Every structure is written in C-alpha cells, then in structure tokens.
C-alpha positions in Angstrom: 192.0 103.6 155.0 192.2 101.4 151.9 194.7 99.0 153.4 192.6 98.3 156.4 190.6 95.4 155.0 187.9 93.6 156.9 189.5 90.5 158.5 190.0 87.7 158.1 190.8 87.9 154.4 192.9 85.9 151.9 195.2 87.9 149.7 197.1 86.8 146.7 200.0 89.0 145.5 201.4 87.8 142.2 204.2 89.3 140.2 207.8 88.8 139.0 210.8 89.0 141.4 211.5 92.5 142.5 208.0 93.8 141.9 207.5 94.9 145.5 205.2 92.0 146.7 207.0 91.9 150.1 206.7 95.7 150.5 202.9 95.5 149.9 202.7 92.7 152.5 204.6 94.7 155.0 202.3 97.7 154.3 199.2 95.5 154.9 200.8 94.3 158.2 201.7 97.8 159.4 198.5 99.5 158.4 196.1 97.0 159.9 194.0 98.7 162.6 194.0 97.2 165.0 197.3 95.4 164.4 197.3 91.6 164.1 197.7 90.0 167.6 200.1 87.4 166.3 201.6 86.3 163.0 203.6 83.6 161.3 205.8 83.4 158.3 206.1 80.4 156.0 209.3 81.1 154.1 212.2 78.9 152.9 214.8 81.2 154.5 215.2 80.2 158.2 216.6 83.7 158.9 213.8 85.7 157.3 212.3 86.8 160.6 215.7 87.5 162.4 218.0 88.9 159.7 216.0 88.9 156.4 213.3 91.0 154.8 210.7 90.3 157.5 212.9 91.0 160.5 211.0 94.1 161.4 207.5 92.6 161.3 207.2 90.6 164.6 206.3 87.4 162.8 207.2 83.9 164.0 208.7 81.4 161.5 206.6 78.3 161.0 208.3 75.4 162.8 210.2 73.0 160.5 209.1 75.2 157.6 205.8 73.4 157.2 202.2 73.9 158.1 201.1 72.6 161.5 198.0 70.4 161.8 194.7 72.3 161.4 194.0 71.9 165.1 196.9 74.2 165.9 195.2 77.2 164.4 192.0 76.6 166.5 193.9 75.9 169.7 196.3 78.8 169.4 193.4 81.3 169.2 190.4 80.4 171.3 189.4 84.1 171.7 189.3 84.6 167.9 191.8 87.5 167.9 193.1 88.7 164.5 196.1 86.7 163.4 198.0 86.5 160.1 200.0 83.9 158.1 202.4 85.3 155.5 203.4 82.8 152.8 206.3 84.0 150.7 208.7 82.2 148.3 206.9 78.9 148.9 205.7 77.1 145.8 202.4 75.8 147.2 201.8 74.0 143.9 204.6 71.6 144.8 203.6 70.7 148.3 203.7 67.1 149.5 200.3 65.4 149.7 200.0 65.8 153.5 201.0 69.5 153.4 198.7 70.1 150.4 195.8 68.7 152.4 196.5 70.9 155.4 197.0 73.9 153.1 193.7 73.3 151.3 191.8 73.0 154.5 193.4 76.1 156.0 192.7 78.3 153.0 189.2 77.0 152.3 187.6 77.0 155.7 189.9 77.0 158.8 191.3 80.5 158.2 187.9 82.2 158.5 186.9 80.1 161.5 190.2 80.8 163.2 190.3 84.5 162.3 193.5 84.0 160.4 194.3 86.3 157.5 196.5 84.7 154.8 198.8 86.8 152.7 200.3 84.7 149.9 203.0 86.0 147.5 203.7 84.1 144.3 205.9 84.8 141.3 203.7 82.8 138.9 199.9 83.2 138.9 199.4 79.9 137.2 201.3 78.0 140.0 198.6 79.0 142.5 196.4 76.1 143.5 192.7 76.5 142.5 191.7 76.8 146.2 193.7 80.1 146.4 192.2 81.5 143.3 188.6 80.6 144.4 188.9 81.8 148.0 191.0 84.9 147.7 189.1 88.1 148.3 192.0 90.4 147.5 194.2 90.1 144.5 197.3 92.3 143.9 198.4 91.5 140.4 201.5 92.9 138.7 201.6 93.2 135.0 202.6 89.9 133.5 205.5 89.6 131.1 203.5 88.1 128.2 200.7 90.5 128.7 198.0 89.7 126.2 197.9 85.9 126.6 198.4 85.9 130.4 195.8 88.6 131.0 193.1 86.6 129.2 193.9 83.5 131.3 194.2 85.5 134.5 191.0 87.4 133.9 189.0 84.1 133.7 190.4 83.0 137.0 189.8 86.3 139.0 186.3 86.9 137.6 187.1 90.1 135.5 186.5 90.5 131.8 189.9 90.4 129.9 189.3 93.9 128.5 188.7 95.3 132.0 191.9 93.8 133.4 193.8 95.0 130.4 192.5 98.5 130.8 193.4 98.5 134.5 197.0 97.7 133.7 197.1 100.1 130.8 195.6 103.0 132.8 197.4 102.4 136.1 200.6 100.6 135.3 201.8 102.0 132.0 205.5 101.4 132.7 205.3 97.8 134.0 
C-alpha cells in the first residue's frame, strides 16, 4: 500500500486552504499498518480533537498548545512503539525562541530516536523552516498559485529539477 510508509518519517503537506491537506493526513493515519500506538495534535483550535476536523482520529491535543521538552518524547515511549505528531495550522516559522529550539531538535533528531512520525501541514511552502525542508522524506505539494516562479524556488528546496516538478504538476494536476 502506497500510504503505508516506513516509520518514523517526516511529511510536509503544503498547499492553499481547502486543498485537502487534512484529508491526506487523515488517510495517512487511517492507512498506517499497524496503526500508530499513540498520537498528538498541535493545532491552535483547542476543540480540534473533540469537535473539530480531527475528532475521529484518536489524537491528543498538545498541552497548552506548545511543544513539551524533548525528554517528554523519550520518556513517553520507552518501548519505541510507533507514535505520530500532527502539526496543522501552526506557523512554525513564527515560534518563540524556546519553542523553535524544541521544534528543531524534535524534527532533526529526536523524532527518529523516539519513533515519532511527524505530519506537518502548511499553507505556504516558504514559511517552512529549513530543518523541515532538509529532513522531510515525504512531500505532498499542491500546485502553487504563482506556478512558474514558485515551482523554480520549490524545486531547489526539495531536490528536483524545476522542469521535473513542473511536468509532474502539468501531467497529474491539470486543474489545480
């Protein structure tokens, strides 16, 4: 199954509002085999896991809507079971210094050592911190609005030639 990706992995889903990023995240959660043992959501809506778009996913909202210390991820999973952190509607480029430090460490090294998959949804590719672009091993990109200019810049950051990325969008996403 194409959605059953070797874990842990770091996925970046990037596209405009309403482009189905959350639907893809939910598909990745539901199609994981085996399912993730435990999962968290970092989202500005405190009701996202009880009444909102993630209510049917069994995720826990991060306490106080911020990342816990790195030690939390090691302590919570001594048996290295597959866990997941979904980050949605959080502009990680605007994090305070302490949260940015925790985020960078989590994405760059702690996630793999803690068996923590990270699914990050962003509306603007260029707001993604460098650590996300360098460590992500799965990109789901939706066709940008200013296609030619953005595709050239995006291609440099994801390691694909601009022509290849442009062809992929042209061949597989003709209407978006």
